[in-house]
C-alpha positions as CSV (number, residue, x, y, z in Angstrom):
1,M,94.5,-13.2,78.3
2,E,91.8,-15.7,77.2
3,W,89.1,-17.4,79.7
4,I,86.4,-20.1,79.8
5,I,83.5,-19.6,82.3
6,T,80.5,-21.6,82.7
7,A,77.0,-21.2,82.8
8,N,74.0,-23.6,83.2
9,P,70.9,-22.9,81.9
10,S,68.7,-25.4,83.7
11,G,67.8,-26.3,87.3
12,K,66.2,-24.0,90.0
13,H,69.5,-21.7,89.8
14,G,69.8,-21.8,86.3
15,Y,70.9,-19.0,84.0
16,K,69.2,-18.6,80.3
17,V,72.5,-17.7,79.0
18,L,72.0,-18.0,75.2
19,E,68.7,-16.3,75.7
20,A,70.1,-13.4,77.6
21,F,73.0,-12.9,74.8
22,E,70.3,-13.2,71.8
23,D,68.4,-10.4,73.4
24,L,70.8,-7.8,74.9
25,Q,73.8,-6.1,73.5
26,Y,75.9,-6.4,76.7
27,V,75.6,-8.8,79.6
28,D,76.9,-8.5,83.0
29,W,78.9,-11.2,84.8
30,H,78.7,-11.5,88.5
31,M,82.6,-11.5,89.3
32,S,83.4,-14.6,91.3
33,R,86.9,-15.5,93.2
34,P,87.9,-17.6,90.5
35,Q,86.9,-14.9,87.6
36,K,88.3,-11.9,89.9
37,N,91.0,-11.4,87.5
38,I,89.1,-10.9,84.0
39,R,90.0,-7.4,82.8
40,E,88.6,-5.3,80.0
41,G,89.7,-6.6,76.2
42,D,90.2,-10.4,77.7
43,I,88.5,-13.1,75.2
44,V,85.9,-14.9,77.6
45,Y,84.6,-18.3,75.9
46,I,81.2,-19.2,77.6
47,Y,80.8,-23.2,78.5
48,V,76.9,-23.9,78.3
49,G,76.1,-26.9,80.5
50,K,73.1,-29.1,80.2
51,P,71.4,-30.0,77.8
52,Y,74.0,-28.4,75.7
53,S,77.3,-29.4,77.6
54,K,79.8,-27.7,75.2
55,I,81.6,-24.3,74.8
56,M,79.0,-22.2,72.8
57,L,79.8,-18.5,73.1
58,M,83.0,-16.3,72.4
59,T,82.8,-12.6,74.2
60,K,84.8,-10.1,74.6
61,C,85.0,-8.2,78.3
62,V,84.5,-4.5,77.5
63,K,84.2,-3.3,81.0
64,D,85.5,-4.6,84.6
65,N,85.1,-4.0,88.1
66,I,81.5,-2.6,87.7
67,S,79.4,-2.3,91.0
68,K,75.7,-3.2,91.1
69,S,75.1,0.1,93.0
70,E,76.4,2.1,90.3
71,E,75.6,1.1,86.7
72,S,75.0,-3.0,86.2
73,L,72.4,-4.1,84.0
74,D,69.0,-5.8,85.3
75,E,69.1,-9.0,83.9
76,L,67.1,-11.2,86.8
77,K,64.4,-12.3,84.0
78,Y,67.0,-14.9,82.5
79,Y,67.6,-16.3,85.7
80,N,65.1,-19.5,86.5
81,D,64.6,-18.4,90.2
82,F,65.5,-14.7,90.1
83,N,65.0,-14.2,93.7
84,S,67.9,-16.5,94.6
85,F,70.1,-13.9,92.6
86,E,69.3,-10.5,94.1
87,H,73.2,-9.3,94.6
88,K,73.6,-7.1,97.3
89,D,75.0,-3.6,96.8
90,G,78.8,-4.0,96.6
91,S,78.9,-6.7,94.2
92,I,81.3,-6.6,91.5
93,F,80.3,-7.6,87.7
94,F,82.4,-7.5,84.4
95,R,80.5,-6.7,81.4
96,L,80.6,-9.2,78.5
97,K,79.6,-8.5,74.4
98,E,79.1,-11.4,72.1
99,L,81.3,-12.0,69.2
100,A,80.4,-15.2,68.1
101,R,78.5,-18.4,68.9
102,M,78.6,-22.1,67.7
103,D,76.6,-25.1,68.1
104,D,79.5,-27.3,67.1
105,E,79.9,-30.8,68.4
106,R,83.8,-30.3,68.1
107,L,83.5,-28.4,71.4
108,N,81.3,-30.5,73.4
109,I,82.4,-32.0,76.4
110,A,83.0,-35.4,75.3
111,T,84.9,-34.5,72.2
112,L,87.5,-32.1,74.5
113,N,87.6,-35.1,77.1
114,K,88.5,-37.7,74.2
115,K,91.1,-35.1,72.8
116,E,92.3,-34.8,76.5
117,Y,91.9,-31.1,76.4
118,V,89.7,-31.3,79.4
119,K,89.3,-34.0,82.3
120,G,86.0,-34.7,83.5
121,N,83.6,-31.7,83.2
122,I,84.5,-27.6,82.7
123,Q,83.6,-26.1,86.4
124,G,84.6,-22.6,87.6
125,S,87.0,-20.7,85.2
126,F,89.8,-21.8,82.9
127,K,92.3,-19.5,81.7
128,S,95.0,-19.6,78.5
129,D,98.1,-19.2,80.7
130,N,97.6,-22.7,82.1
131,N,95.6,-24.5,79.3
132,T,97.6,-23.6,76.0
133,E,96.4,-26.4,73.8
134,L,92.7,-26.6,74.8
135,F,92.5,-22.3,74.0
136,K,94.7,-22.8,70.5
137,Y,91.7,-25.5,69.8
138,I,89.0,-23.3,70.7
139,E,90.1,-20.4,68.7
140,Q,90.7,-22.6,65.5
141,C,87.0,-23.8,66.0
142,F,85.8,-20.1,66.1
143,S,88.2,-19.1,62.9
144,V,87.4,-18.2,59.7
145,E,88.2,-21.9,59.2
146,T,84.6,-22.6,60.5
147,I,83.0,-20.1,57.8
148,E,84.6,-22.2,55.2
149,K,83.5,-25.7,56.6
150,E,80.0,-23.9,56.5
151,Y,80.5,-23.2,53.0
152,E,81.2,-26.8,51.9
153,D,78.4,-28.0,54.3
154,L,75.8,-25.7,52.7
155,T,76.8,-26.5,49.2
156,N,76.5,-30.3,50.0
157,E,73.2,-29.7,51.4
158,I,72.2,-27.7,48.5
159,S,73.1,-30.0,45.9
160,D,71.2,-32.8,48.0
161,A,68.0,-30.7,48.0
162,G,68.2,-29.3,44.4
163,K,68.1,-26.3,43.2
164,K,64.5,-25.4,43.8
165,Y,65.3,-24.8,47.6
166,T,68.6,-23.1,47.0
167,D,67.4,-19.7,48.3
168,V,65.4,-21.1,51.2
169,I,68.4,-23.0,52.5
170,V,71.1,-20.6,52.1
171,K,68.9,-17.8,54.1
172,A,68.2,-20.2,56.7
173,R,71.8,-21.6,57.0
174,I,73.4,-17.9,57.0
175,G,70.8,-16.7,59.5
176,Q,72.4,-19.3,62.1
177,G,75.8,-19.6,61.3
178,A,79.4,-18.5,61.7
179,Y,79.1,-16.3,58.7
180,R,76.2,-14.1,60.2
181,D,78.2,-14.1,63.6
182,A,81.1,-12.7,61.8
183,L,79.0,-9.8,60.2
184,I,77.2,-9.3,63.4
185,E,80.5,-8.5,64.9
186,K,81.8,-6.5,62.0
187,Y,78.8,-4.3,62.0
188,D,78.2,-3.8,65.5
189,C,75.3,-5.9,65.7
190,K,72.7,-3.3,64.4
191,C,70.8,-2.8,61.3
192,M,73.0,-0.8,58.7
193,L,69.9,1.0,57.5
194,C,68.0,2.0,60.3
195,G,70.3,1.2,63.0
196,I,67.9,-0.9,65.2
197,K,70.0,-3.2,67.6
198,M,67.8,-5.8,68.5
199,K,69.8,-9.0,67.3
200,S,66.7,-11.2,67.1
201,V,65.4,-9.4,64.1
202,L,68.8,-8.6,62.3
203,M,69.4,-10.5,58.9
204,A,72.4,-11.5,57.2
205,S,72.9,-11.4,53.8
206,H,75.2,-12.0,50.8
207,I,75.4,-8.8,48.5
208,K,76.3,-10.7,45.4
209,E,74.1,-13.9,45.8
210,F,75.2,-17.1,47.0
211,A,74.1,-18.9,43.9
212,V,76.7,-16.8,41.8
213,S,79.5,-16.3,44.0
214,T,82.7,-18.3,43.9
215,K,83.9,-19.9,47.3
216,A,86.0,-17.1,48.1
217,E,83.3,-14.4,47.8
218,S,80.8,-16.5,49.3
219,T,82.9,-16.9,52.5
220,D,84.1,-12.9,52.4
221,V,82.5,-10.9,55.2
222,N,82.9,-7.7,52.7
223,N,80.3,-9.7,50.5
224,G,77.7,-8.9,53.2
225,L,75.4,-7.0,55.4
226,V,73.7,-6.8,58.4
227,L,69.8,-5.4,57.9
228,C,66.6,-5.6,59.8
229,A,64.2,-8.0,58.3
230,N,62.2,-5.3,56.7
231,H,65.4,-4.0,54.9
232,D,66.8,-7.3,54.2
233,K,64.0,-8.1,52.2
234,L,64.0,-4.8,50.1
235,F,67.7,-5.5,49.6
236,D,67.5,-9.4,48.5
237,Q,64.3,-8.2,46.2
238,H,66.7,-5.6,44.6
239,L,64.4,-2.8,45.6
240,I,67.1,-0.7,47.2
241,S,70.8,-0.5,46.7
242,F,73.7,1.8,47.5
243,D,76.1,3.8,45.7
244,S,79.9,3.5,46.4
245,S,79.4,6.4,49.1
246,G,76.8,4.0,51.2
247,D,73.8,6.4,50.1
248,I,70.8,4.4,49.2
249,I,69.4,3.9,45.3
250,I,65.6,3.4,45.5
251,S,63.8,1.3,42.9
252,S,61.3,3.1,40.9
253,Q,58.6,0.6,41.6
254,I,58.8,2.0,45.2
255,T,56.5,5.0,45.3
256,D,57.4,8.3,47.4
257,E,54.0,7.6,49.7
258,Q,55.4,4.1,50.6
259,Y,59.0,5.3,51.9
260,D,57.4,5.9,55.6
261,D,56.1,2.9,55.6
262,L,59.2,1.0,54.8
263,G,61.4,3.2,56.8
264,I,63.5,4.7,54.2
265,S,64.1,8.2,52.4
266,E,66.3,9.5,49.9
267,L,68.8,10.5,52.5
268,S,69.0,7.1,53.7
269,H,72.8,5.9,54.0
270,I,74.8,3.0,55.4
271,E,78.4,3.0,56.2
272,V,80.7,0.6,54.2
273,D,84.4,0.5,53.3
274,A,85.9,0.4,50.0
275,A,86.3,-3.7,49.9
276,V,82.5,-3.9,49.7
277,E,82.1,-1.9,46.5
278,P,82.8,-4.5,44.0
279,Y,79.8,-6.6,45.3
280,M,77.5,-3.4,45.5
281,R,78.5,-2.6,42.1
282,Y,77.2,-6.0,40.9
283,H,74.1,-5.6,43.0
284,R,73.2,-2.3,41.8
285,K,73.2,-3.8,38.4
286,Q,70.2,-5.9,39.6
287,L,68.4,-3.2,40.9
288,K,64.6,-3.3,39.6
């Protein structure tokens, strides 16, 4: 089953939903009466109210019927007035994990009204059984087609700006777009090398650089890694790479004394599948 639920980040009773999902691996959602049938495994889209007024988050319910008195997460700092949201013992929650996020005008309320998928505002919760065309449209917006559209926009932007700014533009756009979201999901929202799970410091990078990749390679999630800012920089500068088993290869430009400071060792390793190897083989050849 698929659902749409709502969150309003503004106002006295607002909840900073985007910030919460940015900081946390999971978010616990208070189960109101309209949401009582959301179950583990369901896909839950989140409509974010003013000033955004659009569907922005795709999440998955990873656990349902969580009792606050037992194990719910403490997220009170994300409420504008957290004293108003002291849920009593006995309150029930469901746990959500972010899969992807978009800031796309195709999913704002004005567009959804114009296409007649929604009448008026989005309030309460919607489920896919009763809104087949709406959910089909949302799924299309969050699909790989979004990554391909991102590629087209990115190549146009590079063309307009000139090659001088290519690296800066590519890194910035990948860092905020659908390609990053797909990699974050594939690699469980953690640095593949050191394991840190703070999403705000994770970087998504192409293994084979965007500038020399074909369109298919540029939009292929197998041509990407998720690393923390420190290890991403080392990888981008070709100071580290990985063999076909995922074991680290370290440039001779890094001295043994620097290993600890950089958070690497000769035993460092990442988990990769066979589809990554053709891109990594290219990267290894660039090692300094």
